[in-house]
C-alpha positions as a Markdown table, in Angstrom:
| # | Residue | x | y | z |
|---|---|---|---|---|
| 1 | Met | 59.0 | 40.3 | 73.8 |
| 2 | Ser | 57.8 | 37.3 | 75.8 |
| 3 | Asp | 56.6 | 37.2 | 79.3 |
| 4 | Glu | 59.9 | 35.7 | 80.3 |
| 5 | Gly | 61.8 | 38.6 | 78.7 |
| 6 | Phe | 59.5 | 41.1 | 80.5 |
| 7 | Asp | 60.1 | 39.3 | 83.8 |
| 8 | Lys | 63.9 | 39.4 | 83.4 |
| 9 | Leu | 63.7 | 43.1 | 82.5 |
| 10 | Leu | 61.5 | 43.8 | 85.5 |
| 11 | Thr | 63.9 | 42.0 | 87.7 |
| 12 | Val | 66.8 | 44.0 | 86.4 |
| 13 | Met | 64.9 | 47.2 | 86.8 |
| 14 | Leu | 64.0 | 46.3 | 90.4 |
| 15 | Asp | 67.7 | 45.5 | 91.1 |
| 16 | Val | 68.7 | 48.9 | 89.6 |
| 17 | Lys | 66.1 | 50.7 | 91.7 |
| 18 | Glu | 67.3 | 48.9 | 94.8 |
| 19 | Thr | 70.9 | 49.9 | 94.1 |
| 20 | Val | 69.9 | 53.5 | 93.4 |
| 21 | Asp | 67.9 | 53.6 | 96.7 |
| 22 | Leu | 70.9 | 52.3 | 98.6 |
| 23 | Leu | 73.2 | 54.9 | 96.9 |
| 24 | Val | 70.8 | 57.7 | 97.8 |
| 25 | Lys | 70.9 | 56.6 | 101.4 |
| 26 | Lys | 74.7 | 56.5 | 101.4 |
| 27 | Val | 74.8 | 60.0 | 99.8 |
| 28 | Asp | 72.4 | 61.3 | 102.5 |
| 29 | Lys | 74.6 | 59.9 | 105.2 |
| 30 | Leu | 77.7 | 61.5 | 103.6 |
| 31 | Glu | 75.9 | 64.8 | 103.4 |
| 32 | Gln | 75.0 | 64.7 | 107.1 |
| 33 | Lys | 78.7 | 63.9 | 107.9 |
| 34 | Val | 79.9 | 66.8 | 105.7 |
| 35 | Asp | 77.4 | 69.1 | 107.4 |
| 36 | Lys | 78.8 | 68.1 | 110.8 |
| 37 | Leu | 82.3 | 68.6 | 109.7 |
| 38 | Glu | 81.6 | 72.0 | 108.2 |
| 39 | Gln | 79.9 | 73.0 | 111.5 |
| 40 | Gly | 82.9 | 71.8 | 113.5 |
| 41 | Gln | 85.2 | 73.7 | 111.1 |
| 42 | Lys | 83.2 | 76.8 | 111.6 |
| 43 | Glu | 83.3 | 76.5 | 115.4 |
| 44 | Thr | 87.0 | 75.8 | 115.3 |
| 45 | His | 87.7 | 79.0 | 113.2 |
| 46 | Gln | 85.6 | 81.0 | 115.7 |
| 47 | Lys | 87.6 | 79.6 | 118.6 |
| 48 | Leu | 90.9 | 80.3 | 116.8 |
| 49 | Asp | 89.8 | 83.9 | 116.1 |
| 50 | Lys | 88.9 | 84.4 | 119.8 |
| 51 | Leu | 92.3 | 82.9 | 120.8 |
| 52 | Glu | 94.1 | 85.2 | 118.4 |
| 53 | Asp | 92.3 | 88.2 | 119.9 |
| 54 | His | 93.3 | 87.1 | 123.4 |
| 55 | Ile | 96.9 | 86.6 | 122.4 |
| 56 | Asp | 97.0 | 90.1 | 120.8 |
| 57 | Leu | 95.6 | 91.6 | 124.0 |
| 58 | Leu | 98.2 | 89.8 | 126.1 |
| 59 | Ala | 101.0 | 90.8 | 123.9 |
| 60 | Ser | 99.8 | 94.4 | 124.1 |
| 61 | Lys | 99.6 | 94.3 | 127.9 |
| 62 | Gln | 103.1 | 92.7 | 128.0 |
| 63 | Trp | 104.5 | 95.4 | 125.9 |
| 64 | Lys | 102.9 | 98.1 | 128.0 |
| 65 | Ser | 104.2 | 96.5 | 131.2 |
| 66 | Glu | 107.8 | 96.3 | 129.9 |
| 67 | Lys | 107.6 | 99.9 | 128.7 |
| 68 | Asp | 106.4 | 100.9 | 132.2 |
| 69 | Ile | 109.2 | 99.0 | 133.9 |
| 70 | Tyr | 111.7 | 100.6 | 131.6 |
| 71 | Thr | 110.3 | 104.1 | 132.4 |
| 72 | Ile | 110.4 | 103.4 | 136.2 |
| 73 | Lys | 114.0 | 102.1 | 136.0 |
| 74 | Lys | 115.1 | 105.0 | 133.9 |
| 75 | Thr | 113.4 | 107.4 | 136.4 |
| 76 | Met | 115.1 | 105.7 | 139.3 |
| 77 | Gly | 118.4 | 105.9 | 137.5 |
| 78 | Leu | 118.9 | 102.2 | 137.3 |
| 79 | Phe | 120.2 | 102.5 | 133.7 |
């Protein structure tokens, strides 16, 4: 192979390396974005679990209050 052939091959290889380096940087950025999204998803699930617990507690209190009101009305003869 002539020097000209080696120069062309070297140029192509450098272009390929440059492209690969660029792709690696893009993949790294995507990985960072995915990590942030996963963290946000985890935080959202934690908040939803906490809200669900609060809703369950409120529903339980509501049920107890209604039961107490019913008992008081029954005792007072309002039914």
